[in-house]
N, C-alpha and C positions, 0 to 999 in steps of 0.2 A: 252202395247208395244208402243214405240215411233213411230210417223208418219214418213214415208219415206221422204227423202229430195225431194224438188220439182224438177221436170224434167227440165233440162236446156233448155232454149228456143232457144239458138243458138248452132251451131255445129262448133267445131274447125276444122282448116285446116289439122291438124294432131292429131291423138289420141295415147294415151299410156295406160298403165295399170290403170291409174286413172279412165278413162271412163269405162273400163271393170269392175272395182271394183264397180262402181255405179250400174251396172246391177246385179252383184253378191249380193250386199246388197239388191236390190229390190226383188230378188228371195227369199232370206232368210227371209226378212220381210213379203212378201206375203205368204210364206209357213207357217210361224208362225201364221198369222191371219187365214189362211185356216184351220189349225189344231184346233185352238181355237174356231173360230166362224163360220166356213163353207165358201164355195167358194164365196158366195155373198158378203162377207165382204171385198174382195180385188180384185174383178173382174175388176173394172174400173182402179184401180191403176196399175195393172199388164199390162193391154192392153196399157195404156198410156206409160209406160216405154218400152214396146216392140216396139211401134211406133218410139220412140226416138232411141232405139238401132239399129233398121234396117237402119236408116239414117246414122249411123256410118259406116255401111258396105261400103259406098261409099267414105269414108274419108281415106286418106293415113295412113298406119300403117305398122310397121315392121311385118315380118312373124310370130314372136312369139306373138305379140299383136293380129294379125288377127285371129290366131288359138284360142287364149283365148277368143276373142270376139265371135267367132262362138260357142264355148262351152257355154258361158254365155247366148247367145241368145237361143241356143237349150234348155238349162235348163229353161229359162223363158217360152218358148213355151210349154215345158213339163208341167210346172206348170199351164200355161193357159189352156192346155188341161184338166188337172185334175179338175181345177176350173169349167170349162164348164160342165164337166161330173157331178160334184157335184151339179150343179144348173140346170140340165136338158137340157143343150144345147149340145146334143150328136153329131150333125153334126159339130158344131163348134169345139168340142173336137177333133174329128178325123182330122180336118183341122190343128189344132195346133200340134197334135202329128206327122203328116206327115212332117210339117215344122221342127219340132224338130229333126226327124230322118234325114232329108236331111242335116241339119247343123252339127249334130253329126257325120254323115258319112264323111262329108268334113274334119272334124278335126280328124277322125279315133279314136273316143273316145268310145271304146267298153263298158266301164262301164255305160256310159250314154245311149248308144243304148240299153243295156240290160234293164235298168230301163224304158225306153220309151215303149219297147215291153211289159213289165210287166203291165204298166198302160193301154195300149190299150187292153190287155187281160182282165183286170178288167172291162173295159167298156162292152166288149162282155159278160163276165160272169154275170154281173149285169142285162144285157138284155136277159138272158136265152139262150145264144148261147155258150155253153161250148166247142163245137168243134172248133169254131173260136177262143175262148179264148186260148185253148190248142195250136193252131197253133202259136199264138203270144208268149205264154210262151216258146214254143220250140225255137223260134227265139231268144228270150231273153237269154235262156240257152246257146245257141251257142255263143252269144256275151260275156256272163259272163265267159264262159270257155276260150274264146280267150284272155281275159285279166287276167285270173287267179283269179277272185274275188269269194271267198267262200261266202262272204256276199250276193252278188247278186244271187248266186246259191241258197242260203237259202231262199231268197225272192221268187224266181221263183218256187222252189220245193214245198213250202207250198201252193202257189197259184195253181199250177198244182194239188195238192192234193184236193183243194177245188173244182176245176172243175170236177175231177173224182167223188168226193163225191156227187155232184149234179146229177150225172148219176147213182148213186148207186153202183159204182165199189169199194167195200170196200178194197179188197186186194191191188189194185193199190194205193188207197188213203193212206193206212197205210204205204206202202213201201215209198211213197214220203214224208210222214211226218217224217219218220226216216232219209231220205236223208237230209231234211231241218235241222233237229236238228244236224246232223253230220256236215253239212257245216257251220252252225252257230257257232258250237264249235270251228271250225278251222279258223273263220274269224278274220281279223285284224280290230277290232272296233276302233282303234286309228286313222285310216286313212279313215274314212267313209265319202264319199262326201255328201253334203247337201241334195241332192235328195233322198238319201237312209238312212239318219240318223234316220228316224222315226222307222226303224226296229231294235229294241233293244230286250232285254230279255222279257220285258213286252208285246211288240207287237207280238213277237213269240208265247208267251203263249196265247194271245188273238186269234191269228190265228189258233193255234192248237185246242183251244176250239171251235172256229167257225166251223172248219172242222168236228170235232166230232159231233157238234150240227146238222150239215147238214146230217151226216150219221144217226143220231138218227131219222131224218125225212124221209130219203130215203131208209134206210136199216132196222134198228131195234132200238127201244128206248133205248136198253141197252148202246148205245154209250154215253148217258148222263153221265154215270159213269166216263168217261174220260173228257167229255166236261165241266161239272160243276166245278171241281177243277181248271182247266186251266182258265176258264172264271172268276171265283171268284178271283183268284190270280191277273189276269190282271186288273179287275175292281177296286181292292183296290190300285193298283199301278199307274194307269193313273192319271195324275194331270190335273188341269184346262187347262194347255197348250195343252192337247190332248183331249179336251172335246168331239169332234166328235167320236174319237175312243172309248172313254169310253161309249158313248151313244150306239154305235153299239154292244159293248160287253155286256152291260146290257140287250139289246133287246134279244140277243142270250141266255143269262143266264135265263131270265124270260121264254123264250120259252121252254128251257130244264126243268125248274121246272114244267111247265104245263104238259109236257110229262111224268114227274115222278109222276104226281098226287098231287104235292105239291102246291096247289092253293094259299095258304097264301103267301108263298115266291114269287110265280110267280106274283101275283098282286102287292105286295109291290115293287119288283124290276122293274116290268113293268111300274108302275107309276113313279118311279124315272127316268126311261129311257125317258118317254114322257116329263116329266118336264125339263130334261136336253136338250132334242131335241128342245124345244121351244126357247132356246138361240142360236140356229144355223140357218144360212141361207143356208140350204142344203136340196134339194128335195130328196136326197138319203135317208135321215132319215125316211121319210114317206114310201118310197119304202121298206126299210129294216124292217119296222114294220108289213108288211103284214102277215108273218107266225105267229107273236105274236098275231095279231088281230084274225087270224083264230083259234088259240088255245083258246084265251079268249072267243070268240064267242061260241065255243064248250061247254064252262062251263058257259053259260049265266044264268043258274039257280042260280049260286052263285052271290050274289049282288056285291061283289068286282070285280069279273071277268067281270060282265056286265058293271060296271062302267069303268073299264079299256078299254073295247071294245069301249065304248062311247068316252072316252078320245082320243083314237087312231083315231076314225072316225072324230072327231072334228079337231084334229091336221092335219090330211091328207087334209081335206077340206080347212083349212086355208092356 
């Protein structure tokens, strides 16, 4: 991916859409690097462009340009929050998300507000606070409904399902998965904003599989029957551009194979996941491997499982 253009060192007396577009490009470039290499690969560049962009808020601009600038800066803060989350800077992540929300509300951009709440919810979910996550997902749903975005509703519904799955609420989880599929089927994917473009058919399948994998651990192992096909489909379709998503998918898939008693597939896929994770600058990768490490350690009498557990321990320490 091409390097972003250098940040201008001087600020104009008046700005137009040209300056706003530089921020849009910075978000698109940073997001691409984040997906492919993890948040650490673009952290400094995104913060640098944010600093420049905030100085533009004090420069004269038309109302149209000012609104566009607020949206672009909100999107950059939303990205910065996600990058901080991915690299273990949770307090910084929440600071960026709150700044993103403030700017998005100024510009009355409900689609972006919905996405920000989704991402805040994911931080809480990752940190074992499903109730707080559900509060954020609920706020996101309200914003998605306000702007009539089926795509945003699909994202929020599947993540609500994940939160309920962590609490072992199978019926509520399955109902929300159905809602997500239905909303996605009605979404206009031709007009998807950059902050939500990641959520395509492949990502939906990965999320459905991830949710069923969660149910397999919190409710009953039979849920691997739904998890494995969905995860396998996503794993074969994720490209190098979505290396982190593929890594997380392989982790869940390997965990499911352990639950099924298929140690050979579990260790093979788990090893692939660890190898791919070494290409990422993402602390989340090690966090997401904990259930896989637990399953591998339960099968420590198997040499391959023992080796996988050692690989995960070494990776987490590094």
